[in-house]
GURO-517526 format. One record per residue: residue in three letters; x, y, z of N, C-alpha, C in turn. Coordinates in steps of 0.1 Angstrom, whole numbers, padded with zeros to 4 digits, always signed. Atoms other than C-alpha are relative to their C-alpha. Example, Ala and Ser with C-alpha at 12.3 -4.5 7.8 and 13.67 -1.06 7.14 Angstrom:
<rs>
ALA+0009-0012+0000+0123-0045+0078+0009+0012+0000
SER-0009-0011+0000+0137-0011+0071-0008+0011+0008
</rs>
This chain:
<rs>
MET-0009+0011+0003-0581-0600-0242+0012+0001+0008
LYS-0011-0001-0009-0553-0609-0219+0012-0007-0007
TRP-0012+0006+0005-0517-0617-0228+0002-0013+0007
PRO-0001+0013-0006-0512-0655-0222+0012-0002+0008
GLY-0012+0002-0007-0477-0652-0210+0002+0009+0012
PRO-0003-0008-0012-0461-0636-0179+0002+0015-0005
ARG-0001-0015+0003-0463-0598-0178+0015+0004+0001
LEU-0014-0005+0001-0431-0580-0187+0000+0015+0004
ALA-0001-0014-0004-0424-0547-0169+0012+0006-0006
LEU-0011-0007+0007-0402-0523-0189+0004+0012+0009
VAL-0005-0011-0008-0381-0500-0168+0010+0008-0008
VAL-0009-0008+0008-0364-0472-0187+0009+0007+0010
SER-0010-0006-0009-0332-0461-0170+0008+0010-0008
THR-0009-0010+0007-0313-0429-0180+0011+0004+0009
SER-0011-0005-0008-0280-0417-0169+0002+0015-0004
VAL-0003-0014+0003-0273-0380-0166+0014+0004+0005
LEU-0013-0004-0004-0238-0367-0166+0001+0015+0002
LEU-0001-0014-0003-0234-0334-0148+0015+0004-0001
LEU-0013-0006+0001-0204-0313-0157+0001+0012+0009
VAL-0001-0011-0010-0194-0291-0128+0014+0006-0002
PRO-0013-0006+0001-0166-0266-0134+0008-0001+0013
VAL-0009+0001-0012-0137-0272-0110+0011+0010-0002
ALA-0011-0010+0000-0113-0244-0102+0013-0006-0001
ALA-0013+0006+0001-0078-0250-0113+0008+0002+0013
ALA-0008-0002-0013-0053-0255-0085+0008+0013+0000
ALA-0008-0013-0001-0037-0223-0073+0015-0003-0001
PRO-0015+0002+0001+0000-0218-0080+0006-0001+0013
ALA-0007+0001-0012+0024-0227-0053+0008+0013+0002
PRO-0007-0013-0003+0042-0198-0035+0013+0002-0008
ASN-0012-0001+0008+0074-0206-0054-0001-0004-0014
GLU+0002+0003+0014+0058-0213-0088+0009+0008-0009
PRO-0008-0008+0009+0082-0203-0115-0008+0010-0009
VAL+0006-0010+0009+0074-0172-0135+0006-0001-0014
PRO-0006+0001+0014+0078-0176-0173+0008+0012-0003
ARG-0008-0011+0005+0105-0155-0189-0002+0003-0015
ASP+0003-0002+0014+0093-0160-0224-0012+0010-0001
PRO+0011-0010+0001+0070-0130-0234-0014-0007-0003
ALA+0013+0006+0003+0043-0152-0250-0005-0008+0011
ALA+0004+0009-0012+0042-0177-0221-0004+0009+0011
LEU+0003-0009-0012+0042-0148-0196-0013+0007-0003
ALA+0012-0007+0003+0014-0130-0214-0012-0010+0003
ARG+0010+0010-0002-0007-0162-0214-0002-0002+0016
MET+0001+0003-0014+0001-0168-0177-0007+0012+0008
LEU+0006-0012-0006-0008-0132-0167-0015+0000-0003
GLU+0014+0000+0003-0041-0134-0185-0008-0011+0008
THR+0007+0011-0007-0050-0168-0170-0001+0003+0015
THR-0001-0003-0014-0039-0158-0135-0010+0011+0004
THR+0009-0011-0002-0059-0125-0137-0014-0005+0000
ASN+0013+0005+0001-0090-0143-0148-0004-0009+0012
GLN+0003+0009-0011-0087-0170-0121-0001+0008+0013
LEU+0000-0008-0012-0080-0144-0094-0014+0007+0001
GLY+0013-0006+0000-0111-0125-0104-0011-0009+0004
ALA+0010+0010-0003-0132-0156-0102+0001-0004+0015
ALA-0002+0004-0014-0117-0166-0068-0005+0011+0009
ILE+0004-0011-0008-0124-0131-0054-0016+0000+0000
ASP+0015+0000+0001-0161-0134-0066-0005-0011+0009
ARG+0004+0011-0009-0163-0167-0047+0002+0003+0015
TRP-0004-0003-0014-0149-0152-0015-0011+0008+0007
HIS+0011-0006-0008-0179-0144+0008+0000-0006+0014
PRO+0000-0015+0001-0181-0126+0031+0014+0005+0000
LYS-0014-0006+0001-0151-0103+0025+0006+0003+0013
SER-0006-0003-0013-0148-0097+0062+0008-0011+0006
VAL-0008+0011-0005-0133-0131+0067+0013+0000-0007
PRO-0013+0000+0007-0096-0138+0059-0001-0006-0014
ALA+0000+0005+0014-0089-0144+0022+0003-0015-0001
PRO-0003+0014+0001-0091-0180+0012+0013-0003-0007
ASP-0013+0003+0006-0060-0198+0000+0002+0003-0014
ASP-0002-0002+0015-0067-0196-0037+0001+0015-0003
VAL-0002-0014+0002-0071-0158-0035+0014+0004+0004
VAL-0013-0003-0005-0039-0155-0015+0011-0004-0010
LEU-0010+0005+0009-0019-0177-0038+0000+0006-0014
LEU+0001-0006+0014-0032-0163-0071+0004+0015+0001
ALA-0004-0014-0001-0027-0127-0059+0015+0001+0002
LEU-0015+0000-0002+0009-0136-0048+0006-0003-0014
TYR-0006+0003+0012+0016-0151-0082-0002+0011-0010
GLN+0002-0012+0009+0001-0121-0101+0009+0011+0004
GLN-0010-0010-0005+0022-0098-0079+0014-0004-0005
ARG-0013+0004+0004+0053-0118-0087+0002+0002-0015
ILE-0001-0003+0014+0045-0116-0124+0003+0015-0003
TYR-0002-0015+0002+0042-0078-0122+0013+0004+0004
ARG-0013-0004-0004+0074-0076-0103+0010-0004-0010
ALA-0009+0004+0011+0092-0096-0130-0001+0009-0011
LEU+0001-0009+0011+0078-0073-0156+0006+0014+0004
GLY-0005-0013-0004+0086-0042-0136+0016+0001+0001
ALA-0015+0000-0001+0123-0053-0133+0006-0001-0013
ASN-0005+0002+0013+0127-0058-0170-0008+0007-0011
ALA+0008-0009+0009+0116-0030-0194-0002-0007-0013
LYS+0002+0006+0013+0122-0050-0226-0010-0011+0001
LEU+0009+0011-0002+0103-0080-0213-0014+0006+0002
SER+0013-0006-0002+0075-0057-0201-0006+0005-0013
ARG+0005-0006+0012+0071-0039-0234-0005-0011-0010
THR+0004+0011+0009+0070-0072-0254-0012-0007+0005
THR+0011+0007-0006+0046-0089-0230-0013+0007-0001
ILE+0012-0008+0001+0021-0061-0229-0006+0000-0014
ARG+0006+0000+0014+0018-0061-0267-0007-0013-0003
LEU+0007+0013+0002+0007-0097-0265-0013-0002+0008
LEU+0012+0002-0009-0021-0092-0239-0012+0006-0007
PRO+0012-0006+0005-0057-0085-0247-0001+0015+0003
ARG-0001-0015-0001-0064-0048-0251-0003+0005+0014
GLY+0004-0005-0013-0082-0043-0218+0010-0003+0011
LEU-0011+0003-0010-0056-0062-0197+0013+0007-0003
ALA-0012-0007+0003-0028-0046-0216+0000+0014+0005
ALA+0001-0014-0005-0041-0011-0206+0002+0000+0015
VAL-0001+0001-0015-0044-0022-0169+0014-0003+0003
ALA-0013+0003-0003-0010-0038-0170+0010+0012-0001
ALA-0008-0012+0003+0006-0007-0185-0001+0010+0011
ASP+0002-0010-0011-0009+0015-0158+0006-0005+0013
LEU-0006+0005-0012+0001-0008-0130+0015+0001+0000
LEU-0015+0000+0001+0037-0010-0142+0005+0014+0001
ALA-0004-0014-0001+0039+0028-0146-0001+0004+0014
ALA+0002-0004-0014+0025+0032-0111+0011-0007+0009
HIS-0010+0008-0008+0050+0005-0098+0013+0008-0001
ARG-0012-0008+0002+0079+0025-0113+0000+0013+0009
GLU+0001-0013-0007+0068+0058-0098+0000-0002+0015
LEU+0001+0002-0014+0059+0045-0064+0012-0005+0006
TYR-0012+0006-0006+0090+0025-0059+0012+0009-0002
ARG-0011-0011-0001+0111+0056-0067+0000+0006+0014
LEU+0001-0005-0013+0099+0066-0032+0006-0010+0010
THR-0004+0011-0009+0110+0033-0016+0011-0008-0006
PRO-0011+0009+0006+0144+0018-0024-0001-0013+0006
PRO+0000+0013-0006+0151-0018-0017+0004+0000+0015
LEU-0003+0001-0015+0152-0029+0020+0014-0004+0002
THR-0014+0003-0003+0187-0029+0035+0001-0010+0011
THR+0000+0009-0011+0177-0051+0064-0001-0015-0005
HIS+0001+0014+0004+0181-0089+0063-0011-0007+0007
LYS+0011+0006-0008+0154-0096+0088-0012+0009+0001
ILE+0012-0008+0001+0119-0083+0082-0010-0005+0010
LYS+0011+0003-0009+0093-0081+0109-0013+0002-0007
VAL+0013-0001+0007+0058-0087+0097-0011-0002+0010
GLY+0012+0002-0008+0023-0087+0112-0012-0001-0009
PRO+0012+0001+0008-0012-0093+0100-0006+0014-0004
ALA+0007-0012+0005-0029-0066+0078-0015-0001+0005
LEU+0015+0000-0003-0065-0056+0086-0007-0007-0011
PRO+0008+0006+0011-0092-0074+0066-0002+0010-0011
ALA+0002-0009+0011-0096-0061+0031-0012+0009+0001
SER+0012-0008-0001-0131-0049+0038+0002+0011+0010
ALA-0002-0011-0010-0119-0029+0068+0009+0011-0006
LEU-0009-0010+0006-0090-0013+0048-0008+0008-0011
LEU+0008-0007+0010-0114-0004+0019-0009+0010+0006
SER+0009-0009-0007-0139+0011+0043+0007+0012+0005
ALA-0008-0011-0005-0112+0032+0059+0005+0009-0011
TYR-0005-0009+0011-0098+0044+0026-0012+0008-0005
ARG+0012-0007+0005-0133+0054+0014-0004+0011+0010
GLU+0003-0010-0009-0140+0072+0046+0010+0012+0000
ALA-0010-0011+0001-0107+0091+0043-0001+0008-0013
GLN+0003-0007+0012-0115+0099+0007-0011+0010+0002
ARG+0011-0009-0002-0148+0114+0018+0004+0012+0009
ARG-0004-0011-0009-0131+0135+0046+0010+0009-0006
PHE-0012-0008+0004-0099+0146+0029+0001+0002-0015
LYS+0001-0002+0014-0109+0145-0008+0013-0005-0008
VAL-0011+0007+0007-0079+0122-0017-0006-0013-0005
PRO+0006+0013+0006-0089+0093-0040+0005-0012+0009
TRP-0003+0011-0008-0090+0061-0020+0011-0009-0006
GLU-0011+0008+0006-0068+0044-0046+0014+0006+0003
VAL-0013-0006-0004-0040+0069-0038+0004-0004+0014
LEU-0003+0004-0014-0043+0062-0001+0004-0014+0001
ALA-0004+0014+0000-0042+0025-0007+0014-0002-0006
ALA-0014+0001+0006-0011+0029-0029+0010+0004+0010
VAL-0009-0005-0010+0006+0049-0002+0002-0010+0011
ASN-0001+0010-0011-0003+0023+0025+0007-0012-0005
PHE-0007+0012+0005+0010-0005+0002+0015+0003-0001
VAL-0014-0003+0002+0043+0012-0006+0007+0002+0013
GLU-0006-0003-0013+0049+0023+0030+0002-0013+0008
SER-0001+0011-0010+0041-0009+0048-0007-0013-0005
LYS+0007+0012+0005+0024-0035+0025-0013-0002+0008
PHE+0013+0000-0007-0010-0026+0040+0002-0003+0015
GLY-0002+0002-0014+0005-0026+0075+0007-0013+0004
LYS-0007+0013-0003+0023-0059+0073+0014+0001+0004
LEU-0014-0002-0003+0058-0046+0074+0002+0009+0013
ARG-0001-0007-0013+0069-0034+0109+0015+0004+0002
ASN-0014-0002-0002+0106-0027+0103+0004+0015+0002
ALA-0006-0014-0002+0126+0004+0114+0014-0003+0006
SER-0013+0002-0005+0162+0009+0124+0005+0013+0005
ALA-0006-0012-0005+0184+0034+0142+0005+0008-0011
ALA-0005-0007+0012+0200+0043+0109-0011+0008-0007
GLU+0011-0007+0007+0166+0052+0094-0004+0011+0009
VAL+0004-0012-0008+0158+0074+0124+0010+0011-0002
ALA-0010-0010+0002+0191+0092+0119-0002+0007-0014
GLU+0003-0005+0013+0182+0096+0082-0012+0009+0000
PHE+0012-0007-0002+0148+0108+0092+0003+0014+0006
GLU-0004-0013-0006+0164+0135+0114+0007+0009-0010
SER-0008-0008+0010+0187+0146+0086-0009+0007-0010
VAL+0008-0006+0010+0161+0151+0060-0010+0010+0007
SER+0009-0009-0007+0138+0168+0086+0006+0014+0002
VAL-0006-0013-0003+0163+0195+0095+0003+0007-0014
ARG-0002-0006+0013+0171+0200+0058-0013+0006-0006
GLY+0013-0005+0004+0134+0204+0051-0004+0013+0007
PHE+0005-0011-0008+0127+0228+0079+0010+0012+0000
GLU-0009-0011+0001+0159+0249+0075+0005+0002-0014
ASN-0004-0001+0014+0179+0245+0043+0008-0013-0003
GLU-0005+0013+0004+0194+0217+0023+0015-0002+0004
GLY-0014+0002-0005+0229+0223+0037+0001-0002+0015
ALA+0000+0001-0014+0218+0221+0073+0003-0015+0005
THR-0004+0013-0006+0231+0192+0095-0004-0001+0014
ILE+0003+0001-0014+0223+0178+0129+0007-0013+0005
ALA-0006+0012-0006+0239+0153+0152-0010-0011+0001
SER+0009+0012-0001+0224+0118+0151-0005-0001+0014
GLY+0006+0002-0013+0199+0114+0180-0003+0013+0007
ALA+0003-0013-0007+0197+0151+0188-0014+0003+0002
ILE+0014-0003-0001+0160+0152+0182-0007-0013+0004
HIS+0006+0012-0003+0149+0116+0181+0010-0011+0002
PRO-0009+0011-0003+0169+0089+0199-0005-0013-0006
PRO+0005+0013+0005+0167+0054+0186-0010-0007+0009
SER+0010+0006-0009+0146+0045+0216-0014+0004-0003
ILE+0014-0003+0005+0117+0062+0199-0007-0011-0007
LEU+0006+0012+0007+0113+0030+0180-0007-0009+0010
GLY+0006+0008-0010+0102+0014+0212-0015+0003+0003
ASP+0014-0004-0002+0069+0033+0213-0008-0004-0012
PRO+0008+0005+0011+0044+0014+0192-0010+0010-0005
ARG+0009-0010+0005+0022+0045+0189+0006+0010-0009
MET-0007-0009+0009+0048+0064+0170+0003-0006-0013
GLU-0004+0005+0014+0051+0060+0132+0008+0012-0006
MET-0008-0010+0006+0078+0078+0113+0001-0004-0015
PHE+0001+0002+0014+0076+0082+0075+0011+0008-0007
LEU-0011-0006+0007+0106+0088+0053-0003-0001-0015
GLY+0003+0000+0014+0100+0098+0017+0013+0001-0008
ARG-0012+0000+0008+0126+0089-0009-0004+0001-0015
VAL+0002-0001+0014+0128+0097-0046+0013-0005-0007
ASP-0012+0006+0006+0153+0075-0066+0011-0002+0011
GLY-0009+0003-0011+0168+0065-0033+0004+0012+0009
ARG-0004-0012-0007+0173+0101-0021-0011+0005+0009
PRO+0010-0005-0010+0155+0112+0011-0004+0014-0004
VAL+0005-0013+0004+0133+0142+0002-0010+0006+0010
GLY+0011-0005-0009+0107+0144+0030-0002-0009+0012
ALA+0003+0008-0012+0095+0132+0063-0013+0004+0007
ALA+0013-0003-0008+0064+0131+0086-0001-0010+0011
MET+0002+0008-0012+0054+0116+0119-0015-0001+0003
GLY+0014+0002-0005+0021+0102+0132+0000-0006+0014
TYR+0000+0005-0014+0014+0096+0169-0015-0003+0003
ARG+0014+0005-0002-0017+0075+0177-0004+0000+0015
THR+0006+0002-0013-0038+0079+0208-0013-0007-0001
ASP+0013+0006+0002-0071+0064+0216-0010+0008-0007
ASP+0010-0009+0005-0089+0094+0203+0004+0007-0013
ALA-0004-0008+0012-0069+0109+0174+0014-0004-0004
ILE-0013+0001+0005-0038+0108+0153+0007+0014-0001
GLY-0007-0013+0000-0013+0136+0159+0010+0000-0012
VAL-0009-0001+0012+0005+0146+0126+0010+0010+0003
PHE-0011-0009-0004+0039+0162+0132+0011-0001-0010
GLY-0012+0000+0007+0070+0172+0114-0001-0003-0015
VAL+0001+0002+0014+0057+0171+0078+0009+0010-0007
THR-0009-0009+0007+0084+0186+0056+0006-0007-0012
VAL-0006+0005+0013+0099+0183+0021+0012+0010-0003
VAL-0011-0009+0003+0133+0197+0011-0004+0009-0012
ALA+0005-0010+0010+0131+0228-0011+0001-0005-0014
SER-0001+0005+0014+0143+0211-0043-0010-0010-0004
ALA+0010+0011+0004+0115+0185-0042-0014+0005+0003
ARG+0013-0005-0003+0086+0208-0033-0009+0002-0012
ARG+0010-0002+0011+0054+0213-0053-0001-0011-0010
ARG+0001+0012+0008+0054+0178-0066-0010-0011+0007
GLY+0010+0009-0007+0028+0162-0042+0006-0008+0011
TYR-0006+0009-0010+0053+0146-0018-0005+0003+0014
GLY+0006-0004-0014+0040+0166+0012-0013-0006+0002
THR+0013+0005-0001+0005+0155+0005+0001-0015+0003
VAL-0002+0015-0003+0016+0118+0003+0004-0003+0014
LEU-0005+0003-0013+0035+0120+0035-0010+0003+0011
THR+0010-0004-0010+0007+0138+0053-0011-0011+0001
CYS+0010+0011+0000-0018+0111+0042+0005-0012+0006
ALA-0005+0011-0006+0005+0084+0053+0000+0001+0015
ALA-0001-0003-0015+0010+0100+0088-0014+0000+0006
MET+0014+0000-0006-0028+0103+0092-0006-0014+0002
SER+0004+0014-0003-0031+0065+0092-0015-0002-0003
PRO+0014+0000+0003-0065+0065+0074-0007-0013+0004
GLU+0006+0013-0003-0070+0028+0081-0005+0000+0015
SER+0005+0000-0014-0074+0037+0118-0014+0006+0002
ARG+0013-0007-0001-0105+0058+0111-0001+0010+0011
LEU-0001-0010-0011-0094+0082+0138+0002+0014-0006
PRO-0003-0014+0005-0095+0120+0133+0015+0004+0002
SER-0014-0004-0001-0062+0137+0127+0001+0015+0004
VAL-0002-0013-0005-0049+0168+0144+0014+0005-0003
LEU-0014-0005+0002-0019+0190+0136+0000+0015+0003
ALA-0002-0014-0002-0005+0225+0142+0008+0005-0012
PRO-0008-0003+0012+0005+0238+0107+0007+0013+0001
SER-0007-0012+0002+0030+0264+0098-0008+0008-0010
PRO+0007-0009+0010+0017+0294+0077+0002-0005-0014
GLU-0003+0005+0013+0034+0279+0047-0008-0013-0003
GLY+0006+0013+0002+0018+0245+0052-0015+0000+0001
ALA+0014-0001-0002-0017+0257+0060-0008-0002-0013
PRO+0007+0002+0012-0029+0258+0024-0001-0015-0004
LEU+0000+0015+0003-0019+0221+0019-0011-0007+0009
TYR+0009+0007-0009-0039+0210+0049-0015+0004-0002
ALA+0013-0004+0003-0069+0231+0039-0005-0008-0012
LYS+0004+0008+0011-0070+0212+0006-0003-0015+0004
LEU+0003+0013-0005-0071+0180+0027-0012+0000+0010
SER+0012-0002-0008-0102+0193+0045+0002+0001+0015
PHE-0002-0003-0014-0085+0201+0078-0007+0014+0003
ALA+0007-0012-0005-0105+0228+0097+0007+0005+0013
ARG-0006-0006-0012-0092+0252+0123-0009-0002+0012
VAL+0008+0002-0012-0104+0243+0158+0005+0008+0012
GLY-0005-0007-0011-0082+0265+0180+0015+0004-0003
ASP-0014-0004+0001-0047+0279+0186+0009-0008+0010
LEU-0010+0007-0008-0016+0262+0200+0011+0009+0004
SER-0011-0008-0005+0009+0281+0222+0010-0009+0007
ILE-0011+0007-0007+0042+0267+0233+0010+0010+0006
ARG-0009-0009-0007+0063+0285+0259+0012-0008+0006
SER-0012+0006-0006+0098+0278+0271+0008+0011+0008
GLU-0007-0009-0008+0118+0294+0298+0014+0003-0006
SER-0013-0001+0006+0151+0287+0281+0000-0008-0013
PRO+0001+0007+0013+0146+0279+0244+0013-0005-0005
THR-0012+0005+0006+0171+0258+0226+0006+0010-0011
PRO-0005-0009+0010+0195+0280+0206-0004-0004-0015
GLY+0004+0003+0014+0183+0283+0170-0013-0006-0002
LEU+0013+0006+0001+0149+0268+0177-0010+0010+0003
ASP+0010-0011-0001+0121+0293+0172-0013-0007+0006
LEU+0012+0005-0006+0092+0284+0196-0011+0011+0000
</rs>
């Protein structure tokens, strides 16, 4: 039996709504940081979660960090700096964070206080900067240095960050060289020793890009120094010293690790004093030979 009328074709149409998560816009470089503890706690939690997700999306890690990673990391850093500068705000805000994040934040702020005791505020008004190595290259270098020298890579990264913001800060000054000389002579001789500015290291030493000079401060007071000189084959570590009143607190180890420039992945060489040899042995240095220095007319007071 056939239907007498025209055939009717039924077409069923369905619409599907796809909900795709969209990452929130990254904060601007000058985004205000809340000063109310509750708002600041919420912002730190949100920023931390968003930064973690942005880092997960960043592939491969050998390419420069995408803008959202950079901006979120900058904002998180500014939050922690605001907390580090205000003990009351820090205590109140941490109490409002989820337990896991609160523990991380407390550790970071404690490390911030201790590390920045070694580095007082910059006195220069003009800061020279340069690009840091890729994050993957830095991490690889830190882990290689950890394997070789038995120093946790997190410690090496912290030193690299405090000293030069992972190699981005390139500043030095003649005044700092003079301060370096002063603490060096007090470390190698006694804390009352003095030296004329430029007697050992003239300001022109700053013109050699292969030379790095490290000055360790605690609460703004210079307590130690070290130098690293880079060649194509190795890093020469020289002049590691800490004044007597600040010894046996790990400052010599930190200065030595900084001078070794672990991010270069080059071997380090040095000629230790008998007193310093045990320290370098703990850092996995091995004896490879003897160094002799001769002088026809040694400088008065300088034992060669």
